[in-house]
PyMOL Python script that loads the backbone (N, CA, C, O; Angstrom):
from pymol import cmd

cmd.read_pdbstr("""\
ATOM      1  N   MET A   1       0.178 -21.579  41.370  1.00  0.00           N
ATOM      2  CA  MET A   1       0.275 -21.705  39.767  1.00  0.00           C
ATOM      3  C   MET A   1      -1.064 -21.557  39.279  1.00  0.00           C
ATOM      4  O   MET A   1      -1.975 -21.984  39.988  1.00  0.00           O
ATOM      5  N   THR A   2      -1.354 -20.962  38.063  1.00  0.00           N
ATOM      6  CA  THR A   2      -2.285 -20.506  37.658  1.00  0.00           C
ATOM      7  C   THR A   2      -2.521 -21.375  36.847  1.00  0.00           C
ATOM      8  O   THR A   2      -1.788 -21.949  36.042  1.00  0.00           O
ATOM      9  N   ASP A   3      -4.289 -21.529  37.225  1.00  0.00           N
ATOM     10  CA  ASP A   3      -5.306 -22.827  36.071  1.00  0.00           C
ATOM     11  C   ASP A   3      -5.403 -22.232  34.979  1.00  0.00           C
ATOM     12  O   ASP A   3      -6.031 -21.213  34.691  1.00  0.00           O
ATOM     13  N   THR A   4      -4.459 -23.208  34.076  1.00  0.00           N
ATOM     14  CA  THR A   4      -4.979 -22.873  32.550  1.00  0.00           C
ATOM     15  C   THR A   4      -5.771 -24.067  31.693  1.00  0.00           C
ATOM     16  O   THR A   4      -5.878 -25.222  32.105  1.00  0.00           O
ATOM     17  N   VAL A   5      -6.195 -23.682  30.691  1.00  0.00           N
ATOM     18  CA  VAL A   5      -6.910 -24.305  29.902  1.00  0.00           C
ATOM     19  C   VAL A   5      -6.522 -24.507  28.607  1.00  0.00           C
ATOM     20  O   VAL A   5      -6.093 -23.476  28.089  1.00  0.00           O
ATOM     21  N   GLU A   6      -6.521 -25.539  27.850  1.00  0.00           N
ATOM     22  CA  GLU A   6      -6.208 -25.846  26.498  1.00  0.00           C
ATOM     23  C   GLU A   6      -7.606 -25.605  25.549  1.00  0.00           C
ATOM     24  O   GLU A   6      -8.642 -26.203  25.840  1.00  0.00           O
ATOM     25  N   ILE A   7      -7.563 -25.011  24.809  1.00  0.00           N
ATOM     26  CA  ILE A   7      -8.760 -24.674  23.668  1.00  0.00           C
ATOM     27  C   ILE A   7      -8.360 -24.863  22.239  1.00  0.00           C
ATOM     28  O   ILE A   7      -7.366 -24.257  21.838  1.00  0.00           O
ATOM     29  N   PRO A   8      -8.981 -25.583  21.490  1.00  0.00           N
ATOM     30  CA  PRO A   8      -9.038 -25.430  20.167  1.00  0.00           C
ATOM     31  C   PRO A   8      -9.456 -24.736  19.239  1.00  0.00           C
ATOM     32  O   PRO A   8     -10.639 -24.473  19.024  1.00  0.00           O
ATOM     33  N   VAL A   9      -8.276 -24.294  18.451  1.00  0.00           N
ATOM     34  CA  VAL A   9      -8.759 -22.658  17.892  1.00  0.00           C
ATOM     35  C   VAL A   9      -8.296 -22.811  16.354  1.00  0.00           C
ATOM     36  O   VAL A   9      -7.642 -23.785  15.981  1.00  0.00           O
ATOM     37  N   ARG A  10      -8.698 -21.742  15.475  1.00  0.00           N
ATOM     38  CA  ARG A  10      -8.569 -21.690  14.140  1.00  0.00           C
ATOM     39  C   ARG A  10      -8.090 -20.173  14.337  1.00  0.00           C
ATOM     40  O   ARG A  10      -8.791 -19.241  14.731  1.00  0.00           O
ATOM     41  N   VAL A  11      -6.328 -20.126  13.864  1.00  0.00           N
ATOM     42  CA  VAL A  11      -6.034 -18.833  13.847  1.00  0.00           C
ATOM     43  C   VAL A  11      -6.401 -17.779  12.528  1.00  0.00           C
ATOM     44  O   VAL A  11      -5.552 -17.939  11.651  1.00  0.00           O
ATOM     45  N   LEU A  12      -7.322 -16.859  12.191  1.00  0.00           N
ATOM     46  CA  LEU A  12      -7.490 -16.364  11.126  1.00  0.00           C
ATOM     47  C   LEU A  12      -6.551 -15.121  10.818  1.00  0.00           C
ATOM     48  O   LEU A  12      -6.469 -14.707   9.662  1.00  0.00           O
ATOM     49  N   ASN A  13      -5.781 -14.476  11.942  1.00  0.00           N
ATOM     50  CA  ASN A  13      -4.829 -13.377  11.595  1.00  0.00           C
ATOM     51  C   ASN A  13      -3.895 -13.322  12.432  1.00  0.00           C
ATOM     52  O   ASN A  13      -4.220 -13.867  13.486  1.00  0.00           O
ATOM     53  N   GLU A  14      -2.717 -12.840  12.433  1.00  0.00           N
ATOM     54  CA  GLU A  14      -2.181 -12.361  13.603  1.00  0.00           C
ATOM     55  C   GLU A  14      -1.255 -10.930  13.518  1.00  0.00           C
ATOM     56  O   GLU A  14      -0.592 -10.730  12.500  1.00  0.00           O
ATOM     57  N   THR A  15      -1.246 -10.170  14.384  1.00  0.00           N
ATOM     58  CA  THR A  15      -0.282  -9.158  14.539  1.00  0.00           C
ATOM     59  C   THR A  15       0.686  -9.587  15.226  1.00  0.00           C
ATOM     60  O   THR A  15       0.776 -10.727  15.681  1.00  0.00           O
ATOM     61  N   ASP A  16       1.660  -8.498  15.377  1.00  0.00           N
ATOM     62  CA  ASP A  16       2.600  -8.448  16.535  1.00  0.00           C
ATOM     63  C   ASP A  16       2.083  -8.717  18.184  1.00  0.00           C
ATOM     64  O   ASP A  16       2.861  -9.178  19.020  1.00  0.00           O
ATOM     65  N   LYS A  17       0.827  -8.398  18.463  1.00  0.00           N
ATOM     66  CA  LYS A  17       0.410  -8.551  19.812  1.00  0.00           C
ATOM     67  C   LYS A  17      -0.798  -9.102  20.079  1.00  0.00           C
ATOM     68  O   LYS A  17      -1.327  -8.983  21.184  1.00  0.00           O
ATOM     69  N   ALA A  18      -1.230  -9.624  19.283  1.00  0.00           N
ATOM     70  CA  ALA A  18      -2.428 -10.350  18.991  1.00  0.00           C
ATOM     71  C   ALA A  18      -3.010 -11.544  18.226  1.00  0.00           C
ATOM     72  O   ALA A  18      -2.354 -11.774  17.210  1.00  0.00           O
ATOM     73  N   TRP A  19      -3.988 -12.324  18.400  1.00  0.00           N
ATOM     74  CA  TRP A  19      -4.477 -13.668  17.621  1.00  0.00           C
ATOM     75  C   TRP A  19      -5.774 -12.951  17.278  1.00  0.00           C
ATOM     76  O   TRP A  19      -6.350 -12.192  18.056  1.00  0.00           O
ATOM     77  N   LEU A  20      -6.196 -13.258  16.027  1.00  0.00           N
ATOM     78  CA  LEU A  20      -7.547 -13.099  15.402  1.00  0.00           C
ATOM     79  C   LEU A  20      -7.997 -15.071  15.374  1.00  0.00           C
ATOM     80  O   LEU A  20      -7.593 -15.937  14.597  1.00  0.00           O
ATOM     81  N   MET A  21      -9.083 -15.196  16.719  1.00  0.00           N
ATOM     82  CA  MET A  21      -8.983 -16.767  16.414  1.00  0.00           C
ATOM     83  C   MET A  21     -10.537 -16.849  16.515  1.00  0.00           C
ATOM     84  O   MET A  21     -11.262 -15.862  16.636  1.00  0.00           O
ATOM     85  N   THR A  22     -11.052 -18.412  16.438  1.00  0.00           N
ATOM     86  CA  THR A  22     -12.368 -18.740  17.073  1.00  0.00           C
ATOM     87  C   THR A  22     -12.724 -20.365  16.708  1.00  0.00           C
ATOM     88  O   THR A  22     -12.216 -21.035  15.808  1.00  0.00           O
ATOM     89  N   LYS A  23     -13.416 -20.647  17.368  1.00  0.00           N
ATOM     90  CA  LYS A  23     -13.254 -22.268  17.801  1.00  0.00           C
ATOM     91  C   LYS A  23     -14.152 -23.264  16.857  1.00  0.00           C
ATOM     92  O   LYS A  23     -14.511 -24.430  17.019  1.00  0.00           O
ATOM     93  N   GLU A  24     -14.392 -22.180  15.651  1.00  0.00           N
ATOM     94  CA  GLU A  24     -15.567 -22.517  14.526  1.00  0.00           C
ATOM     95  C   GLU A  24     -14.237 -23.612  13.592  1.00  0.00           C
ATOM     96  O   GLU A  24     -13.055 -23.579  13.935  1.00  0.00           O
ATOM     97  N   PRO A  25     -14.589 -24.227  12.784  1.00  0.00           N
ATOM     98  CA  PRO A  25     -13.435 -25.101  12.005  1.00  0.00           C
ATOM     99  C   PRO A  25     -13.775 -24.622  10.918  1.00  0.00           C
ATOM    100  O   PRO A  25     -13.031 -25.005  10.016  1.00  0.00           O
ATOM    101  N   PHE A  26     -15.057 -23.536  10.394  1.00  0.00           N
ATOM    102  CA  PHE A  26     -15.217 -22.865   8.954  1.00  0.00           C
ATOM    103  C   PHE A  26     -15.359 -21.755   9.060  1.00  0.00           C
ATOM    104  O   PHE A  26     -15.165 -21.578  10.262  1.00  0.00           O
ATOM    105  N   GLY A  27     -15.621 -20.621   8.536  1.00  0.00           N
ATOM    106  CA  GLY A  27     -15.756 -19.651   8.862  1.00  0.00           C
ATOM    107  C   GLY A  27     -15.346 -18.761   9.761  1.00  0.00           C
ATOM    108  O   GLY A  27     -14.720 -19.246  10.703  1.00  0.00           O
ATOM    109  N   ARG A  28     -15.565 -17.165   9.764  1.00  0.00           N
ATOM    110  CA  ARG A  28     -15.077 -16.651  10.905  1.00  0.00           C
ATOM    111  C   ARG A  28     -16.385 -16.045  11.840  1.00  0.00           C
ATOM    112  O   ARG A  28     -16.491 -14.909  12.303  1.00  0.00           O
ATOM    113  N   ARG A  29     -17.008 -16.792  11.917  1.00  0.00           N
ATOM    114  CA  ARG A  29     -17.871 -16.777  13.100  1.00  0.00           C
ATOM    115  C   ARG A  29     -17.410 -16.409  14.419  1.00  0.00           C
ATOM    116  O   ARG A  29     -16.293 -16.588  14.904  1.00  0.00           O
ATOM    117  N   PHE A  30     -18.412 -15.879  14.918  1.00  0.00           N
ATOM    118  CA  PHE A  30     -17.368 -15.728  16.840  1.00  0.00           C
ATOM    119  C   PHE A  30     -15.603 -15.467  16.892  1.00  0.00           C
ATOM    120  O   PHE A  30     -15.066 -15.837  17.935  1.00  0.00           O
ATOM    121  N   ALA A  31     -14.955 -15.024  16.118  1.00  0.00           N
ATOM    122  CA  ALA A  31     -13.996 -14.758  15.844  1.00  0.00           C
ATOM    123  C   ALA A  31     -13.872 -13.399  17.212  1.00  0.00           C
ATOM    124  O   ALA A  31     -14.625 -12.436  17.361  1.00  0.00           O
ATOM    125  N   HIS A  32     -12.533 -13.826  18.127  1.00  0.00           N
ATOM    126  CA  HIS A  32     -12.357 -12.523  18.925  1.00  0.00           C
ATOM    127  C   HIS A  32     -10.869 -12.424  18.593  1.00  0.00           C
ATOM    128  O   HIS A  32     -10.177 -13.413  18.354  1.00  0.00           O
ATOM    129  N   TRP A  33     -10.537 -11.489  18.594  1.00  0.00           N
ATOM    130  CA  TRP A  33      -8.936 -10.790  18.943  1.00  0.00           C
ATOM    131  C   TRP A  33      -8.474 -11.022  20.374  1.00  0.00           C
ATOM    132  O   TRP A  33      -9.036 -10.366  21.251  1.00  0.00           O
ATOM    133  N   GLU A  34      -7.676 -11.736  20.656  1.00  0.00           N
ATOM    134  CA  GLU A  34      -7.237 -12.022  21.852  1.00  0.00           C
ATOM    135  C   GLU A  34      -5.454 -11.897  21.858  1.00  0.00           C
ATOM    136  O   GLU A  34      -4.702 -12.549  21.133  1.00  0.00           O
ATOM    137  N   PRO A  35      -4.969 -10.669  23.092  1.00  0.00           N
ATOM    138  CA  PRO A  35      -3.683 -10.586  23.390  1.00  0.00           C
ATOM    139  C   PRO A  35      -2.808 -11.971  23.590  1.00  0.00           C
ATOM    140  O   PRO A  35      -3.188 -12.971  24.198  1.00  0.00           O
ATOM    141  N   LYS A  36      -1.344 -11.750  22.822  1.00  0.00           N
ATOM    142  CA  LYS A  36      -0.489 -12.423  23.263  1.00  0.00           C
ATOM    143  C   LYS A  36       0.053 -12.597  24.206  1.00  0.00           C
ATOM    144  O   LYS A  36       0.715 -13.604  24.459  1.00  0.00           O
ATOM    145  N   SER A  37      -0.156 -11.419  25.099  1.00  0.00           N
ATOM    146  CA  SER A  37       0.485 -11.486  26.909  1.00  0.00           C
ATOM    147  C   SER A  37      -0.534 -12.415  27.221  1.00  0.00           C
ATOM    148  O   SER A  37       0.112 -13.242  27.864  1.00  0.00           O
ATOM    149  N   ARG A  38      -1.785 -12.859  27.190  1.00  0.00           N
ATOM    150  CA  ARG A  38      -2.781 -13.480  27.965  1.00  0.00           C
ATOM    151  C   ARG A  38      -2.966 -14.975  27.046  1.00  0.00           C
ATOM    152  O   ARG A  38      -3.450 -15.987  27.553  1.00  0.00           O
ATOM    153  N   VAL A  39      -2.519 -14.904  25.716  1.00  0.00           N
ATOM    154  CA  VAL A  39      -3.068 -16.406  25.205  1.00  0.00           C
ATOM    155  C   VAL A  39      -1.734 -16.831  24.356  1.00  0.00           C
ATOM    156  O   VAL A  39      -1.333 -16.094  23.455  1.00  0.00           O
ATOM    157  N   GLN A  40      -1.082 -18.022  24.674  1.00  0.00           N
ATOM    158  CA  GLN A  40      -0.379 -18.710  23.932  1.00  0.00           C
ATOM    159  C   GLN A  40      -0.442 -19.673  22.619  1.00  0.00           C
ATOM    160  O   GLN A  40      -0.957 -20.733  22.975  1.00  0.00           O
ATOM    161  N   ILE A  41      -0.181 -19.696  21.527  1.00  0.00           N
ATOM    162  CA  ILE A  41      -0.326 -21.299  20.979  1.00  0.00           C
ATOM    163  C   ILE A  41       1.361 -21.613  20.591  1.00  0.00           C
ATOM    164  O   ILE A  41       2.269 -21.185  19.879  1.00  0.00           O
ATOM    165  N   PRO A  42       1.057 -22.689  21.614  1.00  0.00           N
ATOM    166  CA  PRO A  42       2.641 -23.101  21.429  1.00  0.00           C
ATOM    167  C   PRO A  42       2.648 -24.215  19.873  1.00  0.00           C
ATOM    168  O   PRO A  42       3.732 -24.610  19.443  1.00  0.00           O
ATOM    169  N   ASP A  43       1.528 -24.548  19.279  1.00  0.00           N
ATOM    170  CA  ASP A  43       1.772 -25.494  17.991  1.00  0.00           C
ATOM    171  C   ASP A  43       1.825 -24.319  16.744  1.00  0.00           C
ATOM    172  O   ASP A  43       1.826 -24.576  15.540  1.00  0.00           O
ATOM    173  N   ARG A  44       1.863 -23.127  17.291  1.00  0.00           N
ATOM    174  CA  ARG A  44       1.693 -21.983  15.768  1.00  0.00           C
ATOM    175  C   ARG A  44       2.213 -22.203  14.816  1.00  0.00           C
ATOM    176  O   ARG A  44       1.604 -21.908  13.788  1.00  0.00           O
ATOM    177  N   ASN A  45       3.677 -22.866  14.689  1.00  0.00           N
ATOM    178  CA  ASN A  45       4.326 -23.334  13.628  1.00  0.00           C
ATOM    179  C   ASN A  45       3.948 -24.157  12.530  1.00  0.00           C
ATOM    180  O   ASN A  45       4.027 -24.061  11.305  1.00  0.00           O
ATOM    181  N   GLU A  46       3.558 -24.909  13.259  1.00  0.00           N
ATOM    182  CA  GLU A  46       3.097 -26.330  12.461  1.00  0.00           C
ATOM    183  C   GLU A  46       1.970 -26.055  11.655  1.00  0.00           C
ATOM    184  O   GLU A  46       1.126 -25.246  12.042  1.00  0.00           O
ATOM    185  N   VAL A  47       1.858 -26.688  10.489  1.00  0.00           N
ATOM    186  CA  VAL A  47       0.325 -26.342   9.353  1.00  0.00           C
ATOM    187  C   VAL A  47      -0.315 -27.396   9.488  1.00  0.00           C
ATOM    188  O   VAL A  47       0.106 -28.525   9.234  1.00  0.00           O
ATOM    189  N   LYS A  48      -1.806 -26.986  10.065  1.00  0.00           N
ATOM    190  CA  LYS A  48      -2.910 -27.576  10.263  1.00  0.00           C
ATOM    191  C   LYS A  48      -3.736 -26.809  10.502  1.00  0.00           C
ATOM    192  O   LYS A  48      -3.341 -25.654  10.666  1.00  0.00           O
ATOM    193  N   PRO A  49      -5.139 -27.059  10.623  1.00  0.00           N
ATOM    194  CA  PRO A  49      -6.266 -26.209  10.400  1.00  0.00           C
ATOM    195  C   PRO A  49      -6.592 -26.238  11.460  1.00  0.00           C
ATOM    196  O   PRO A  49      -7.795 -26.075  11.255  1.00  0.00           O
ATOM    197  N   MET A  50      -6.485 -26.339  12.809  1.00  0.00           N
ATOM    198  CA  MET A  50      -6.807 -26.073  14.176  1.00  0.00           C
ATOM    199  C   MET A  50      -5.353 -26.449  15.180  1.00  0.00           C
ATOM    200  O   MET A  50      -4.618 -27.435  15.234  1.00  0.00           O
ATOM    201  N   HIS A  51      -5.384 -25.085  15.931  1.00  0.00           N
ATOM    202  CA  HIS A  51      -4.108 -25.325  17.080  1.00  0.00           C
ATOM    203  C   HIS A  51      -4.954 -25.159  18.315  1.00  0.00           C
ATOM    204  O   HIS A  51      -6.154 -24.894  18.383  1.00  0.00           O
ATOM    205  N   THR A  52      -4.037 -25.379  19.324  1.00  0.00           N
ATOM    206  CA  THR A  52      -4.556 -25.565  20.637  1.00  0.00           C
ATOM    207  C   THR A  52      -4.016 -24.226  21.195  1.00  0.00           C
ATOM    208  O   THR A  52      -2.925 -23.745  20.890  1.00  0.00           O
ATOM    209  N   SER A  53      -4.804 -23.749  21.944  1.00  0.00           N
ATOM    210  CA  SER A  53      -4.461 -22.651  22.347  1.00  0.00           C
ATOM    211  C   SER A  53      -4.528 -22.725  24.194  1.00  0.00           C
ATOM    212  O   SER A  53      -5.400 -23.381  24.764  1.00  0.00           O
ATOM    213  N   VAL A  54      -3.710 -22.123  24.766  1.00  0.00           N
ATOM    214  CA  VAL A  54      -3.617 -22.109  26.090  1.00  0.00           C
ATOM    215  C   VAL A  54      -3.541 -20.838  26.655  1.00  0.00           C
ATOM    216  O   VAL A  54      -2.800 -19.974  26.187  1.00  0.00           O
ATOM    217  N   MET A  55      -4.610 -20.571  28.113  1.00  0.00           N
ATOM    218  CA  MET A  55      -4.753 -19.253  28.755  1.00  0.00           C
ATOM    219  C   MET A  55      -5.586 -19.660  29.811  1.00  0.00           C
ATOM    220  O   MET A  55      -6.402 -20.582  29.814  1.00  0.00           O
ATOM    221  N   PRO A  56      -5.219 -18.682  30.926  1.00  0.00           N
ATOM    222  CA  PRO A  56      -6.092 -18.723  32.031  1.00  0.00           C
ATOM    223  C   PRO A  56      -7.592 -19.098  32.270  1.00  0.00           C
ATOM    224  O   PRO A  56      -8.490 -18.379  31.830  1.00  0.00           O
ATOM    225  N   ARG A  57      -7.830 -20.186  32.943  1.00  0.00           N
ATOM    226  CA  ARG A  57      -9.167 -20.330  32.985  1.00  0.00           C
ATOM    227  C   ARG A  57      -9.834 -19.269  33.220  1.00  0.00           C
ATOM    228  O   ARG A  57     -10.650 -19.238  32.299  1.00  0.00           O
ATOM    229  N   ALA A  58     -10.016 -18.315  33.917  1.00  0.00           N
ATOM    230  CA  ALA A  58     -10.645 -17.246  34.592  1.00  0.00           C
ATOM    231  C   ALA A  58     -10.776 -16.324  33.190  1.00  0.00           C
ATOM    232  O   ALA A  58     -11.812 -15.697  32.970  1.00  0.00           O
ATOM    233  N   TYR A  59      -9.590 -16.295  32.224  1.00  0.00           N
ATOM    234  CA  TYR A  59      -9.628 -14.914  31.604  1.00  0.00           C
ATOM    235  C   TYR A  59     -10.600 -15.438  30.094  1.00  0.00           C
ATOM    236  O   TYR A  59     -11.143 -14.713  29.260  1.00  0.00           O
ATOM    237  N   ALA A  60     -10.530 -17.291  30.184  1.00  0.00           N
ATOM    238  CA  ALA A  60     -10.979 -18.182  28.845  1.00  0.00           C
ATOM    239  C   ALA A  60     -12.524 -17.862  29.670  1.00  0.00           C
ATOM    240  O   ALA A  60     -13.192 -17.144  28.925  1.00  0.00           O
ATOM    241  N   LEU A  61     -13.186 -18.137  30.807  1.00  0.00           N
ATOM    242  CA  LEU A  61     -14.339 -17.561  31.165  1.00  0.00           C
ATOM    243  C   LEU A  61     -15.008 -16.601  30.690  1.00  0.00           C
ATOM    244  O   LEU A  61     -16.082 -16.563  30.090  1.00  0.00           O
ATOM    245  N   SER A  62     -13.877 -15.390  31.188  1.00  0.00           N
ATOM    246  CA  SER A  62     -14.486 -13.911  30.854  1.00  0.00           C
ATOM    247  C   SER A  62     -14.992 -13.326  29.838  1.00  0.00           C
ATOM    248  O   SER A  62     -15.936 -12.550  29.688  1.00  0.00           O
ATOM    249  N   ARG A  63     -13.725 -14.123  28.695  1.00  0.00           N
ATOM    250  CA  ARG A  63     -13.841 -13.863  27.305  1.00  0.00           C
ATOM    251  C   ARG A  63     -14.983 -14.865  26.176  1.00  0.00           C
ATOM    252  O   ARG A  63     -14.938 -15.005  24.953  1.00  0.00           O
ATOM    253  N   GLY A  64     -15.939 -15.427  27.196  1.00  0.00           N
ATOM    254  CA  GLY A  64     -16.406 -16.918  26.227  1.00  0.00           C
ATOM    255  C   GLY A  64     -16.323 -17.894  25.739  1.00  0.00           C
ATOM    256  O   GLY A  64     -17.119 -18.673  25.214  1.00  0.00           O
ATOM    257  N   TRP A  65     -14.837 -17.862  25.992  1.00  0.00           N
ATOM    258  CA  TRP A  65     -14.122 -19.510  25.319  1.00  0.00           C
ATOM    259  C   TRP A  65     -14.498 -20.529  25.980  1.00  0.00           C
ATOM    260  O   TRP A  65     -14.147 -21.637  25.573  1.00  0.00           O
ATOM    261  N   LEU A  66     -15.231 -20.424  27.056  1.00  0.00           N
ATOM    262  CA  LEU A  66     -15.524 -21.756  27.886  1.00  0.00           C
ATOM    263  C   LEU A  66     -16.809 -20.907  28.734  1.00  0.00           C
ATOM    264  O   LEU A  66     -16.981 -19.737  29.078  1.00  0.00           O
ATOM    265  N   LYS A  67     -17.667 -22.316  28.870  1.00  0.00           N
ATOM    266  CA  LYS A  67     -18.940 -21.895  29.105  1.00  0.00           C
ATOM    267  C   LYS A  67     -19.083 -22.798  30.603  1.00  0.00           C
ATOM    268  O   LYS A  67     -20.126 -22.750  31.256  1.00  0.00           O
TER     269      LYS A  67
END
""", "prot")
cmd.dss("prot")
cmd.show_as("cartoon", "prot")
cmd.util.cbc("prot")
cmd.orient("prot")
């Protein structure tokens, strides 16, 4: 089983294949495009300022989401 992590993010933009997201509650600082094939956002249809992203721990570490 893959070790996954949940990270609170703000979705700034979305395409068919990727999310533009940041951990910052305001502004666009440190925003990254992440592929939908690697990152899921199960609560995306809800209207709220921050969402929960789910991604593999190794991927989150390599992309700088975790330290």
